[in-house]
N, C-alpha and C positions, 0 to 999 in steps of 0.2 A: 458498551462492551465490557464485561466484567472479568476481572482476573481474581485470583487468590487474594482473599482479604486478611491474611494472617499478619501482615505487616503493613505499615504506611510509611515506612522510611523512603525518603528520597533516593532515587537511583544514583550510583556513583559513575561518573564519567569514565570509561576506560580508554587510556591513550593508545592508539595502534603502534605496533613496534616500528622504531625506526631504523633504516638501513645505515650502516656506518661505511664510510668510503674513506680509504687511505691512500693519500698520493705520495708517490715516489719522490724524494728529495732530488730535483735535478741538478744540485751542486755537487752531488756525489758520482754524478755520470759524465765523462768527458765527452766533449764533442757532441753535446745534444742542446737542443733549444726547446723552450716551451713555445708551442704554436697555438695560438687562440682560435678556437672553433668559430666559424661565421655565425652571427647570430641569426637565428630563425625566429620571426615574430611568432608569439604565442598566439595560438587560435582561441577565440572566445569559447567558454563552454556551451554545451547544448543540451537540455534536458530533453530525454527521450519522450516521444508519445508512446503510449503503453501498447498500441496496435503494431509498432515495428518488431522485426524479428529478434526473438527472444532464444536465449541460451538453455533458460531452465526456470521453472516455478519453485520458490520457496515456500514451505510449509513447516507447520510444528504441531505434532500430534497432541490432542488434548489428553491429560492424564489424571489420575485419582487424587493427586496432591493439590487439586484446585477446585473450583466451582463445579467442574464438570463431573465430579463423582457420582452424582446422583442420576444423571443420564448417559454414563460413559459407553455403555452399549449402543444407544442411538448415535451419539456422536461419532464414534468410531466407524460405525456403518456408513455416516455421511461422508467421512473422510476417504472411506474405501471407494465410494462412487467418484468423489472429486480426482483423486489419484488416478482411477483407471481412465477417466475422460481425458486428463491432460497428458497421461503417458502415450496415447495414441499418437500426439503430435509433438510433444517434446519432453525433455527430462523433468523429473521432480526430484528435488533436494528435500528431504524429510528428515527434520530434527526431531529425536525421540529423547525423552529425558532419561538419565542412566538409571533412575529408579523405577522406571515404568517398564518393568520384565513383561508383564502381560500385554501391554501395548506393542512391544516388539514382536511378541509370539503372535499376535494378531495380526500384524502386517505381514509376518513371514508366511503365516498359513494363508491369508486372503489375497495376497498380492505376489505370488510366486512367480507368475509371466512376467510382471513387471520388473520383478528383482532380476531374474534370469537374463532379460533382455538388456539390463544396466540402465534402462531409462528410469528407474526408480533407484535412488541411492539414500542410505540411511546414514546420519550423524547422531552420535550420541553425546547430547549437549544439555546441560542443565536448563529448564525452561519454568518461568512462571507461569504462561499460559500461551495461548495458540494464536495470537493476532501478529501475523508476521508482516502485515502491511503497515504496521507502524513502528517494529522494531527493526526490520529488515533494511538492507542498504538501499540507496536511492542511487541510481546510475545516471552518469552524465557521460557525453562524448567530449573529448578534449584532446587536441594535438594528434588526432588520428588513433586515439586509444580509447578504451573504455576505462571509465574511473568510477569506483564505487564509494559513496559518502556516507559515512557512519555519523548520524546526526545522533545528539543525546536523546534518548527516551526515558521519560520520568513518570511513566504510568498515567498519561492523559493528566498531566497537571497535579501531580502527587496524590492522585485518587486511589491507585492500586500498586501493589509490590512491581517493582521492576528491576530488581537486583541480578536476576539472572538474565531477563531478555535483554538487558542493556548491554550484555556482554557477548551476546550470540555472533554479532557480525565479527568481532575480534576474533573468536574462537574458529568461525568458518576460514577467516584469512589465515590463521595459523595452520589450519589443515590444508591450505592451498586450494581453497574453493573460491575465495573472493580475492582477486588480485587487484593492485593499486588501490589498497583501502586507504582512506584518510579519515581521521577524526574530526568532526566539526563540534565547535562549543554550543552552536544555537540547539534549542530544544525544537524538534521538529518531527512530525508524524507523517508516514507516506500518505495515509489517507486524508490529510488535511491540505494537500495540494493535488492539483491535475493540469497537465501539460498537453499543448497540441502538437509538440514537437518542433515548432516554429518560432519559439520565443513568447508565447501566450500562456499565461498561468490564470488558473481559476482558484481562489481560496476564500476563507470566510474570516470576517473580523472577530467573530464571537469565539474562534478557536485560536488563531494566532496572536490575538491581543489578550486572551485569558491571562490573568496576573500570576498564576503557577507556573507558567512556562518560561516567558522571557520577561520578566517585571521590570527589569534594568533598561530594556530597549523600547523605544517609541515606535510607532507605527512606520515613521520615516525611516528609522534605522533598521527595523527589520525588512523594509522593503529594498533597501539599499544592498544588505546582506544576500537576500534571495535574488536580486537582478545580477549582482556580481557572481555569485555561486553558480547559477543556473544559465547565465548569458540572455537574460530576458529583455525583451522589448516592451511588454506590457504586462502589469498585474492587475486583475479584475478581483476586488474585493467586495464580496457579497455581504451585505448588512443584515438581511433578512433570511428566513428560512431555518427551520428546525425540525427534528422528529422527536416525538415522546419516547423517553427510554433511551435515549443516546446518551452515553457516557462521556462522548468526545468532545463536548462543546460544538456542535455542529460541524463535523468533518464534511467536506465537501464531496466526498465519494459516496456519500448517501442521499446528495442533492442534486448536484448538476455535474455533468461530465462531458468532455470532448469525446466525440465518437469519428471525427474527422477534423481535419484542420479548421474548417469554418462552421462544424456543426456541433450543437451542445445539446445533448438528452438530458432531460430534467424531470423531477418528479412534480405532478400536477395534482392537487386536490380538488376534487369536484363537487365535494359535500359541504355546502355552506355551513352546516352545523358542527362539522368537525374541527377539533380543536387546531389543527393545522391550517385551516383554509386561509385565514387572514395573513398568517406570516407568509405562506408559500405562495399567496397571490402577488404580495410584494415582491418576492424573490423572483417571479416571473416577469414581473415589471422591470426589475433592475436588469434581468437578462437581456430582454427586449431592447433596452437602452444602450447595451454593450456595442462597441464598434471596434473592428480589428485594427491593424496598423494603418490600412488604406483608407480607414473611415467606413466601411462597409459593415453591416449588421449580420449577425450570426443566423444561420438557418437553425431554428428551435424545433426539438422532437419531445413533445410531452410524453410522459409516461405516468399510468394511472399510479395512485397510491393504493396498495393492497388494502384488502378488508382488515380491520382492526385485529390485531394479534395479541394475546395476552397470556403471561406465564407467571403464577404465584401473584396473580392480581395486578401484575404491571403490565402497561401498554408496551410493545415491543417496537423498535425502529425498523420495521421491515420497509425494503426499497429495492425497487428493481434497478435502480442507478447502480446498485453494488454489483455490477457485473465484472467479469474478468476475461480481458483479451488473452488468448493464447494463440500459437502459431495455426493461422487456417482457421480459426473459430472465436467465436463470443460464446463464454458461459453466462447464463442468466439466471440468477437466484430466482426460485418459484417458491410459493407459500400456501400451497394447498387452497389456492382460491381460483378456481377453474375459470371464471370470467376474466379476471384481471390478468392472471398468468398469460393467458392466450392473447388478451391485447397488447400486453407489453413486448411479448415475443414477436408478434406480427408488425409492430411498429418498428422494432430494430432490423427485423429482416427485410423490411422494405427500403430502410436506409441502408443496410449493408450486405447487399446481395452476393458480394465477392466473399463473404464469409458464411461458414456453417453457424447459426444461432441455435444454441440448445439450451433448454432449461434444465435445472438441476435442483431438486427438492432441498431446500435450506431451512426447512421448519425447525430443525433441531438446533442448527447453528444461532438463528435468530433467539433462541431462548436465553442465551447469554449475552444479548445486545448486539451482536455482530452478524455479518453475512459473509458471502463468498469472496469479495475484494477483500474486506478486512482480513481474511485469514491466510491471505496469499501475497506474495511479493515477486514480481517478475524480474529476473536477471538477464542481463545482454552480454 
């Protein structure tokens, strides 16, 4: 996924504002005693599964001050479709760059119903790009409340500018949209991890061990941080699997995702002549070897690799695994591939009969190397 390439400077991590608490001096108050509150054991954090009840979906509107300039009309129409599908089911928090006056006007003209209902809310916040999955907050449940973790985002290992995007969570917190926000020193993107909600996590070594993210940490140290931060029982590190044109160093959200606590959907290449065949076959073998905390294998649901997509002579990382859970539905990216679009939708409908499984054309989004899940972040 590509961002504006005007700067290659690393993002600066912004510290969330800290609340100050003043205690009264008991020595100045006669006939009073300090009473210690009984200690309540802290609960282990829990990383949500994406199919759990959501409060809203965070999006960021593409603007002309980025690589989207050449296809701005197309991508705005794509976002209009996404916004309207989500707003039927839950709120959308849409970030629009303050410079993007035409983008604001477009949304005001084309999403009047959603704005009037309050299900679409706009926030004028500076943006580098549109990939909310990777700069947005990652939510956990701890001590009976929701907490939002603000990990450092550095443009996928210093590949692209992130000076604005790395500040979005702090700005949303200041606006009262994100409660209980805490800044984390680890560089981590939401698309690089996937949770089953019960302490199991999927990720890839290619991304999390890429040297421009957390070079000072070993694999064991990163795993320790992830286990403690998310309350994990097991982390599954996939060592194989990639998609050509992927700028993220093999984000898991393009390769393999939980769709139920014990079920994983994954991308399968069936063409032995395709560049992806060998690597994805090895990834499939890794998935088959995985065991949950009780020692049982996972149910695996293969999704076809879409037909090859190209833009400006570059192959694009199109994947049906880049789907988005919303309340009561699963939104699945489609790529103008009648045969495989249908196969992917049918496979997911068979596994998720309790959800409405809907396809949404993402042929424009994929032109800048991301898709539906990449462009969104769920809030709880």
